C-alpha distance (Angstrom), angle and dihedral (degrees) to the residues before:
residue distance angle dihedral
M1 . . .
F2 3.79 . .
N3 3.80 120.5 .
D4 3.80 88.7 -135.7
A5 3.80 140.7 154.7
V6 3.79 136.9 -143.4
L7 3.82 110.2 -82.6
A8 3.79 99.4 171.8
E9 3.79 141.7 5.2
Y10 3.80 131.2 -143.5
V11 3.80 104.5 -139.3
R12 3.80 126.6 -163.0
D13 3.81 117.7 -175.5
G14 3.78 91.2 -21.2
I15 3.80 94.0 -50.5
V16 3.81 122.6 111.1
E17 3.79 103.8 -121.6
S18 3.83 98.3 173.2
E19 3.79 139.1 6.1
H20 3.76 131.3 -144.1
R21 3.79 109.1 -148.8
G22 3.77 125.6 -167.8
I23 3.77 149.3 127.3
L24 3.80 124.3 -81.1
A25 3.80 131.6 -171.9
M26 3.80 119.8 -175.2
L27 3.82 120.5 -175.7
N28 3.77 132.0 -160.0
A29 3.78 118.7 -128.8
D30 3.84 89.8 -93.7
G31 3.81 92.3 53.3
T32 3.79 97.7 -104.7
I33 3.80 119.2 130.6
F34 3.79 113.7 -85.3
K35 3.80 95.4 176.3
S36 3.79 137.5 -19.4
L37 3.78 136.4 -173.0
G38 3.76 123.9 -169.5
D39 3.80 123.7 2.1
I40 3.79 105.5 -40.8
E41 3.81 90.9 -168.6
T42 3.81 88.4 67.8
K43 3.80 112.1 121.6
I44 3.80 115.8 -125.8
Y45 3.78 138.2 169.6
P46 3.82 102.9 -105.6
R47 3.79 92.7 -157.2
S48 3.82 113.7 -173.0
T49 3.80 95.6 -9.5
V50 3.83 90.1 88.6
K51 3.78 96.5 55.1
C52 3.80 88.1 109.3
A53 3.82 88.4 62.8
Q54 3.80 91.0 47.3
A55 3.80 89.9 50.5
S56 3.82 90.8 46.7
A57 3.79 90.8 55.5
M58 3.77 90.5 50.3
V59 3.80 93.9 49.6
R60 3.80 89.1 46.8
H61 3.78 88.1 57.1
G62 3.77 96.5 51.9
L63 3.79 107.6 -78.8
K64 3.81 109.0 146.3
L65 3.78 117.1 -170.2
E66 3.79 133.6 155.8
P67 3.84 113.8 -110.4
R68 3.80 93.4 -97.5
L69 3.79 92.1 57.9
L70 3.80 95.2 36.3
A71 3.82 87.8 57.0
L72 3.80 88.2 52.0
A73 3.81 90.3 50.4
Q74 3.83 88.1 65.0
A75 3.80 96.3 37.9
S76 3.76 139.2 117.5
H77 3.77 88.1 -159.4
S78 3.77 129.5 -164.7
G79 3.78 95.8 -126.5
A80 3.79 98.1 -109.5
A81 3.79 119.3 155.8
M82 3.82 91.1 -99.1
H83 3.80 89.9 57.5
L84 3.79 96.7 46.3
D85 3.79 92.4 44.4
G86 3.83 89.7 48.2
A87 3.80 92.9 53.1
R88 3.79 90.0 49.4
E89 3.81 89.4 48.8
I90 3.83 91.7 54.4
L91 3.80 90.6 50.4
A92 3.79 93.1 45.7
S93 3.81 89.7 53.9
V94 3.80 87.9 70.3
G95 3.79 96.4 37.4
L96 3.81 97.9 -98.0
D97 3.78 137.8 110.8
E98 3.80 137.0 -150.2
S99 3.80 92.0 -75.2
A100 3.81 86.5 78.7
L101 3.83 92.1 63.1
Q102 3.80 116.7 108.0
C103 3.81 98.8 -177.6
S104 3.78 117.2 120.3
L105 3.78 122.5 -82.4
D106 3.79 114.6 -99.8
R107 3.77 145.6 148.0
P108 3.83 120.2 -114.1
L109 3.82 116.2 -65.0
G110 3.80 97.7 -142.5
D111 3.81 116.3 89.5
T112 3.80 95.0 -130.8
E113 3.80 92.8 42.9
R114 3.81 92.5 48.2
R115 3.79 92.4 51.1
A116 3.80 90.3 49.5
W117 3.82 89.8 49.6
G118 3.80 88.7 56.9
D119 3.78 116.9 171.4
A120 3.79 95.3 -18.2
A121 3.79 114.0 131.3
P122 3.82 118.4 -92.8
T123 3.78 116.3 -101.7
R124 3.79 137.1 -169.3
I125 3.81 95.8 -117.1
T126 3.82 90.7 57.4
M127 3.81 92.7 50.6
N128 3.82 107.4 110.6
C129 3.83 93.1 -119.9
S130 3.80 96.2 51.8
G131 3.82 91.7 107.9
K132 3.80 90.8 56.1
H133 3.80 92.1 46.3
A134 3.81 91.6 48.1
A135 3.82 88.7 52.7
M136 3.80 91.3 47.5
I137 3.80 90.3 53.4
A138 3.81 91.8 47.0
T139 3.82 90.0 51.3
C140 3.79 90.0 52.4
V141 3.80 92.7 51.1
I142 3.82 91.5 48.3
N143 3.83 90.6 53.1
N144 3.82 96.5 39.4
W145 3.82 88.6 -117.0
P146 3.81 118.0 149.9
V147 3.78 113.0 -88.5
D148 3.79 99.5 -162.5
S149 3.83 92.2 64.5
Y150 3.82 99.8 38.0
L151 3.80 93.1 124.8
E152 3.80 96.7 54.5
Q153 3.82 114.3 112.1
S154 3.82 90.9 -127.9
H155 3.81 94.4 52.0
P156 3.84 113.3 118.1
L157 3.82 90.3 -119.7
Q158 3.81 93.7 54.5
V159 3.80 91.6 44.0
A160 3.82 88.4 53.7
I161 3.83 91.9 48.5
K162 3.79 91.3 50.2
A163 3.81 91.0 50.4
E164 3.82 91.3 49.0
L165 3.80 92.0 52.5
E166 3.82 92.9 45.6
E167 3.80 90.9 51.7
L168 3.80 92.9 49.0
A169 3.81 94.9 44.5
G170 3.78 96.9 41.9
E171 3.80 92.1 -132.9
K172 3.79 138.3 93.2
I173 3.78 121.3 -107.9
T174 3.81 109.0 -124.2
V175 3.82 101.3 171.6
T176 3.79 127.5 44.9
S177 3.80 121.0 -171.8
T178 3.80 133.0 163.3
D179 3.80 125.0 -92.0
G180 3.79 123.6 -135.8
C181 3.80 90.4 -97.3
G182 3.81 92.2 54.7
A183 3.81 98.8 -105.1
P184 3.84 122.1 124.1
L185 3.80 113.1 -85.4
F186 3.81 121.0 -153.3
L187 3.81 124.7 -147.4
I188 3.81 111.4 -131.1
S189 3.79 137.7 167.0
V190 3.78 120.4 -101.9
I191 3.81 90.6 -118.8
G192 3.81 90.4 46.2
L193 3.79 89.5 53.9
A194 3.81 89.9 50.1
R195 3.82 90.7 50.4
A196 3.80 90.8 48.6
I197 3.79 94.2 51.8
R198 3.80 92.6 44.6
N199 3.79 91.8 48.8
V200 3.78 94.9 50.0
T201 3.82 89.9 46.9
I202 3.81 97.0 53.2
S203 3.82 96.8 33.0
A204 3.79 119.8 127.5
D205 3.80 88.6 -155.0
P206 3.83 107.1 118.8
V207 3.81 89.0 -138.7
H208 3.79 93.3 58.3
K209 3.78 92.9 40.6
S210 3.79 91.9 53.6
V211 3.80 92.4 50.9
I212 3.80 97.1 47.4
D213 3.82 93.2 40.6
A214 3.80 89.9 52.7
A215 3.80 92.5 53.7
R216 3.81 92.7 46.7
S217 3.79 94.8 45.3
V218 3.83 97.7 45.4
P219 3.82 103.7 26.7
E220 3.80 93.1 156.2
M221 3.80 87.4 70.5
V222 3.82 92.2 53.5
G223 3.80 92.4 56.8
G224 3.77 120.9 -16.4
T225 3.78 146.0 -122.4
G226 3.80 111.0 -26.2
R227 3.79 93.7 7.3
H228 3.79 116.3 135.7
N229 3.81 99.7 -129.4
T230 3.80 91.7 47.1
E231 3.80 93.0 49.6
M232 3.81 92.9 47.0
M233 3.80 93.9 50.7
Q234 3.79 89.3 48.6
E235 3.81 91.8 50.4
V236 3.83 103.9 39.8
P237 3.83 114.7 56.1
G238 3.80 112.6 -128.6
L239 3.80 95.3 9.3
F240 3.79 121.1 141.3
M241 3.79 114.0 -166.8
K242 3.78 133.2 171.7
D243 3.77 129.4 173.4
G244 3.77 128.5 -157.9
A245 3.77 139.9 -163.5
E246 3.80 119.4 -82.6
A247 3.80 90.4 36.4
V248 3.79 103.9 -67.8
N249 3.81 118.7 147.9
V250 3.80 136.7 177.4
C251 3.81 128.9 -168.0
S252 3.78 130.6 176.0
L253 3.78 135.9 177.0
S254 3.78 124.9 -144.0
D255 3.81 92.5 -104.4
G256 3.81 91.6 58.7
R257 3.79 100.5 -99.0
T258 3.78 103.8 144.0
F259 3.77 138.8 176.5
V260 3.77 131.2 -171.1
F261 3.77 129.4 -177.1
K262 3.77 139.8 177.3
V263 3.81 120.0 -161.7
S264 3.77 105.6 -142.7
D265 3.80 98.7 -139.9
G266 3.79 93.5 47.7
S267 3.82 93.0 -118.3
L268 3.79 119.3 147.3
R269 3.81 93.8 -162.5
A270 3.80 96.4 102.5
F271 3.82 96.8 38.9
R272 3.81 98.9 106.4
T273 3.79 92.2 44.6
I274 3.82 93.6 50.2
V275 3.81 94.0 46.0
H276 3.80 91.7 49.1
A277 3.82 91.8 49.1
C278 3.81 92.8 49.9
L279 3.80 92.7 49.3
K280 3.80 89.5 47.7
D281 3.83 88.3 54.6
Y282 3.81 86.0 57.7
G283 3.80 90.9 51.3
I284 3.80 95.7 -100.4
D285 3.79 108.7 123.7
I286 3.77 109.1 -178.2
K287 3.78 126.4 176.9
L288 3.79 112.5 -85.8
E289 3.77 125.6 -173.2
P290 3.81 101.6 -140.4
E291 3.77 116.9 -119.6
K292 3.79 109.0 -105.7
V293 3.78 123.3 -129.4
M294 3.78 105.9 -164.9
G295 3.78 131.9 -147.4
G296 3.79 101.7 -172.0
P297 3.81 105.5 -56.7
R298 3.82 93.4 -18.9
V299 3.80 130.0 89.7
I300 3.81 104.1 -127.5
G301 3.78 102.7 162.7
T302 3.77 149.5 1.0
I303 3.79 145.3 -150.6
R304 3.80 111.6 -91.8
A305 3.78 129.3 -168.6
T306 3.79 118.1 -124.2
I307 3.77 98.4 -164.8
């Protein structure tokens, strides 16, 4: 069980109907703790929030992509044509096509894209991690590493990714699982994840700078139209933001201020409210359309942050 705290409340007519508990770590620009809730030493699966570290390891080992495609390499994309075409472009750069992908089968992640896909069968190219997998395959080809086993924990690519994350987080990975897409997934503490995201954000390493700059400059490739992380990076100058499955989220500003949270029940319902509240704590008050709790046709409540 998590040693967590209430991060947000679902309020109906002034009464708290439900609570969203979780763990939050907020860092000052110098890396010291600004605020924390719950036990920030708790180990979690960071899911897709560490795709910037995965991309950094790939660039460090020879992957060369323009910013548009490097953003896609660290994306949980919506499955729009620009995302699918980009993944195919990465594969084509090393003489391969989407048949080389070993990510799981899925339909597009974006609401609009999924509706347009309709009842068509799920594919690997439409899976939201296909850009990352295409980049992993390209990195293998560049290094003459085997492609057919690129998802094995002992593969040189995955060993390099693990080392990159350990270096950024300042802690050793002791448990390796498998993410929903099929790639290795590394257990890490909440505070370690915050350190990792802060370190990659403020790094002078050209590898890290290229990865973060790509996400910030082409945020529509990291998520997609209407997606929260894309909209936030478009609205807040210098912000890097990446969400992950089971309600994990990371945000960092160019000066190193960073916050990370994990909602214990895996619900995304309070995400926008929590992100807005954290940014407001840093003095960044962006427009937020309040979540609506309905009573018939009337709005009678909202979701409020408790941080």
